[in-house]
C-alpha positions as MATLAB code, in Angstrom:
seq = 'XXXXXXXXXXXXXXXXXXXXXXXXXXXXXXXXXXXXXXXXXXXXXXXXXXXXXXXXXXXXXXXXXXXXXXXXXXXXXXXXXXXXXXXXXXXXXXXXXXXXXXXXXXXXXXXXXXXXXXXXXXXXXXXXXXXXXXXXXXXXXXXXXXXXXXXXXXXXXXXXXXXXXXXXXXXXXXXXXXXXXXXXXXXXXXXXXXXXXXXXXXXXXXXXXXXXXXXXXXXXXXXXXXXXXXXXXXXXXXXXXXXXXXXXXXXXXXXXXXXXXXXXXXXXXXXXXXXXXXXXXX';
ca = [
      36.963  -16.340   24.295;
      33.718  -16.037   27.772;
      30.011  -14.873   26.721;
      29.404  -11.885   29.250;
      26.801  -12.813   31.880;
      24.638   -9.983   29.865;
      24.816  -10.604   27.192;
      24.416  -14.987   28.931;
      21.185  -14.436   30.327;
      19.875  -12.126   27.561;
      20.778  -15.681   25.145;
      18.359  -18.110   28.302;
      16.054  -15.478   28.261;
      14.722  -16.025   25.043;
      15.236  -19.572   24.886;
      12.634  -20.125   27.460;
      10.565  -17.616   25.265;
      10.820  -19.546   22.429;
       9.690  -22.814   24.750;
       7.232  -20.932   26.488;
       5.291  -18.963   23.225;
       4.343  -21.846   20.986;
       0.280  -21.366   21.980;
      -2.693  -21.142   19.006;
      -2.412  -17.318   18.590;
       0.264  -16.123   16.621;
       0.103  -12.210   16.765;
       2.401  -11.106   13.781;
       4.484   -8.036   15.691;
       4.714   -5.462   14.533;
       7.512   -3.394   17.309;
       8.911   -0.294   16.208;
       6.731   -0.001   13.007;
       5.947    3.502   11.452;
       4.455    3.012    8.542;
       1.378    4.168    7.086;
      -1.622    2.972    5.892;
      -0.080    0.676    2.932;
       2.035   -1.715    5.161;
      -0.863   -1.764    7.506;
      -2.970   -2.874    4.838;
      -0.713   -5.823    3.805;
      -0.690   -6.444    7.796;
      -4.654   -6.964    8.081;
      -4.203   -8.921    4.672;
      -2.071  -11.237    6.514;
      -3.438  -12.127    8.834;
      -7.414  -12.467    7.018;
      -6.146  -15.281    5.131;
      -5.055  -17.135    8.309;
      -8.183  -16.448    9.863;
     -10.699  -17.302    6.756;
      -8.731  -20.920    7.254;
      -9.162  -21.357   10.905;
      -6.194  -19.701   12.117;
      -5.662  -18.065   15.282;
      -4.505  -14.792   13.598;
      -3.530  -11.684   14.697;
      -1.433   -7.722   14.631;
       0.153   -6.561   16.637;
      -1.398   -2.457   17.058;
       0.757    0.519   16.255;
      -0.160    3.880   16.599;
      -0.169    4.740   13.083;
      -3.124    2.224   12.784;
      -5.230    4.956   15.367;
      -6.167    7.254   12.770;
      -7.322    4.685    9.786;
      -9.441    1.673   12.692;
     -12.717    3.669   13.094;
     -12.778    3.981    8.580;
     -12.562    0.041    8.924;
     -14.635   -1.328   11.367;
     -14.412   -4.536    9.591;
     -10.702   -5.086   10.582;
     -10.460   -4.311   13.755;
     -11.129   -8.068   15.195;
      -7.805   -8.082   13.457;
      -6.145   -6.367   15.592;
      -5.032   -6.549   19.603;
      -3.377   -3.607   22.181;
       0.288   -4.696   23.834;
      -1.844   -5.081   26.106;
      -3.313   -8.324   25.407;
      -0.356   -9.823   24.586;
      -0.182  -13.532   25.760;
       2.827  -15.132   27.195;
       2.184  -18.115   24.820;
       1.813  -16.050   22.310;
       3.170  -16.836   18.778;
       5.335  -14.121   17.637;
       6.026  -13.394   14.016;
       8.119  -10.639   11.451;
       7.057  -10.521    8.250;
       6.433   -8.154    5.770;
       4.108  -10.023    2.716;
       3.781   -7.521    0.380;
       4.787  -10.321   -2.253;
       1.477  -10.013   -4.826;
       1.325  -13.666   -6.534;
       3.648  -15.364   -3.199;
       2.077  -13.807   -0.166;
      -1.239  -13.862   -1.469;
      -3.087  -15.180   -4.281;
      -5.189  -13.071   -5.781;
      -8.099  -14.093   -4.910;
      -7.106  -13.964   -1.444;
      -6.160  -10.543   -1.866;
      -9.737   -9.862   -3.900;
     -11.855  -11.675   -1.090;
      -9.237   -9.267    1.832;
     -11.032   -6.648    0.321;
     -14.931   -8.090   -0.268;
     -14.861   -8.925    3.444;
     -12.668   -5.693    5.154;
     -12.308   -3.248    2.940;
     -14.760   -2.390    1.071;
     -17.514   -2.346    3.777;
     -15.380    0.620    5.219;
     -18.617    3.269    4.339;
     -16.046    5.934    2.751;
     -15.694    3.824    0.047;
     -19.461    1.562    0.680;
     -20.852    5.152    0.079;
     -19.517    5.322   -3.884;
     -21.142    3.971   -6.696;
     -18.792    2.283   -9.337;
     -21.322    2.564  -11.783;
     -20.765    5.929  -11.295;
     -17.587    6.431  -11.154;
     -16.695    8.922  -14.863;
     -14.721    5.888  -16.917;
     -12.531    8.810  -18.872;
     -11.347   10.311  -15.021;
      -7.837    9.459  -14.677;
      -6.493    9.941  -11.548;
      -2.589   10.222  -10.242;
      -1.281    9.733   -6.930;
       2.177   11.008   -6.360;
       3.718   10.023   -3.561;
       6.421   12.759   -1.658;
       6.806   12.957    1.712;
       9.866   11.332    3.072;
      10.502    9.921   -0.316;
      11.826   12.885   -1.100;
      12.383   14.801    1.986;
      14.399   12.622    3.276;
      18.237   11.447    2.475;
      18.313    7.597    3.086;
      14.888    7.568    1.792;
      15.730    9.361   -1.302;
      18.451    7.440   -2.083;
      16.240    4.271   -1.799;
      12.883    5.319   -3.493;
      13.609    7.973   -5.182;
      12.291    8.650   -8.759;
      11.698   11.015  -11.480;
       8.876   11.776  -11.352;
       8.514   13.166  -13.696;
       9.847   11.756  -16.227;
       7.899    8.598  -15.294;
       4.118   10.838  -15.024;
       4.882   12.142  -18.974;
       5.561    8.587  -20.110;
       2.430    6.421  -18.083;
       0.071   10.119  -19.113;
       0.694    8.894  -22.594;
       0.176    5.274  -22.637;
      -2.502    5.941  -21.021;
      -3.221    7.974  -23.961;
      -2.038    6.285  -26.470;
      -4.652    3.228  -24.755;
      -7.871    4.726  -24.591;
      -8.931    8.971  -24.670;
      -8.671   10.925  -21.467;
     -11.342   12.644  -19.817;
     -10.272   14.915  -17.440;
      -6.875   14.566  -14.901;
      -6.611   14.128  -10.673;
      -3.887   14.714   -9.658;
      -4.110   13.152   -5.921;
      -0.532   13.635   -3.583;
       0.322   14.555   -0.468;
       2.978   16.483   -1.901;
      -0.257   19.080   -4.281;
       2.075   21.960   -3.667;
       5.079   20.157   -6.002;
       2.360   18.334   -8.333;
       1.082   22.138   -8.783;
       4.748   23.957   -9.825;
       5.727   20.473  -11.769;
       2.727   18.874  -13.569;
       1.140   21.500  -14.757;
       1.400   20.427  -18.525;
      -1.087   17.574  -18.044;
      -3.554   20.572  -18.713;
      -2.006   19.714  -22.104;
      -3.307   16.306  -22.388;
      -6.944   17.242  -20.379;
      -8.423   19.160  -17.679;
      -7.141   19.192  -15.291;
      -7.371   19.366  -11.489;
      -5.449   18.906   -7.428;
      -6.755   17.542   -4.894;
      -6.930   20.305   -2.121;
      -7.611   20.401    1.990;
      -8.360   16.576    1.422;
      -7.784   13.852    4.315;
      -5.208   11.245    3.529;
      -8.800    9.084    4.028;
     -10.245   11.085    1.525;
      -7.204   10.958   -0.330;
      -7.485    6.893   -0.703;
     -11.321    6.936   -1.374;
     -10.592    8.902   -4.746;
      -7.563    7.045   -5.718;
      -9.825    3.400   -4.346;
     -12.406    4.149   -6.646;
     -11.299    6.112   -9.955;
     -11.650    3.511  -12.816;
      -7.911    4.647  -14.759;
      -5.343    5.296  -12.506;
      -1.202    6.028  -12.407;
       0.026    4.775   -9.468;
       3.235    5.717   -7.900;
       6.262    3.252   -6.012;
       3.913    3.561   -3.252;
       1.351    0.998   -1.151;
      -0.359    4.189   -1.004;
      -1.688    3.323   -4.307;
      -0.931   -0.084   -4.652;
      -4.351   -0.293   -2.334;
      -5.857    2.727   -3.634;
      -5.497    0.336   -7.507;
      -6.161   -3.516   -5.854;
      -9.624   -2.067   -3.939;
     -10.532   -0.327   -7.729;
      -9.765   -3.422   -8.774;
     -12.605   -5.353   -6.816;
     -14.953   -2.191   -7.323;
     -14.836   -2.294  -10.577;
     -14.313   -5.823  -11.757;
     -12.614   -5.328  -15.261;
      -9.848   -2.587  -14.725;
      -6.217   -4.315  -13.896;
      -5.594   -2.866  -18.306;
      -6.273    0.732  -16.736;
      -4.546    1.344  -14.017;
      -0.597    2.131  -14.644;
       2.436    1.445  -12.549;
       6.005    1.691  -12.113;
       7.904   -1.528  -12.462;
      10.492    0.130   -9.571;
      10.095    0.484   -5.874;
      13.045    0.231   -3.493;
      16.684   -0.404   -4.942;
      17.019   -1.886   -1.618;
      15.041   -5.044   -2.948;
      14.856   -6.918   -6.235;
      17.065   -4.760   -7.946;
      14.273   -2.735   -7.804;
      11.489   -4.686   -9.379;
       8.075   -3.503   -7.779;
       7.153   -6.774   -6.405;
       3.328   -5.705   -4.836;
       2.206   -5.252   -9.235;
      -0.837   -6.919  -10.288;
       0.743   -9.003  -13.035;
      -2.392   -8.192  -15.029;
      -2.048   -3.974  -14.410;
      -0.414   -2.248  -17.349;
       3.220   -2.149  -16.274;
       5.580    0.795  -17.260;
       8.902   -1.154  -17.987;
      11.057    1.884  -17.877;
      11.516    6.014  -17.917;
      14.242    8.288  -19.958;
      16.503    8.536  -17.837;
      16.129    4.847  -16.139;
      15.270    4.898  -12.397;
      18.360    6.217  -11.667;
      18.681    9.325  -12.794;
];
């Protein structure tokens, strides 16, 4: 069967470009990439690891990075605009989120030290002044639950999960207070008031996403949900405090379409909630 001229031409162009794009610089290509700061941090980590090895590597800037880059001045050198892309630049499409495979614990900690904890809003918090008995609960709502497709992939019974995680945290050590941070704080107020049975309860109100991240990232004790925002809050917290990995409670589950649901982002030193009443699909 004859190949359509347009298809042939497109294939030929791509073949020529592949021959040309063999320069010294590699770009992590993010066109049509519209996710939040947790996803971006994985991309910036990917580039940082290669720069640390002496490789010329950058990430293509996306509009969703614009709200965050001013707050992370040491990340900015890893990011370029579309207009700065050269003809010979190599392009790589990847989503490097596998803990222990795409990056090691030491590489992650080095990136946080070099590029993340230097963010003024994070650097302003003295880890020694953080209440060791305060439990911060980070609840991911947003399009995980408002979008039917995403709900089918990411949605879990948050009540059952938080019940299980809080009971485990309380069994491990006294909880002095509980603070809930979420992109769906109204839902949390309506559904998680029972947390006050465990300890004095507060909710983050009127905070910016940056303030939310700082609250999560500087806490010593954390309950995460299946969110890259949560994972990065915990990664940063572990670097800031150094000895609180066991005080991070994370779900085994992340998304149904990868690894049978297993959260590939989890640090194995965290306390993993392996199952919840009714299971992850309830």
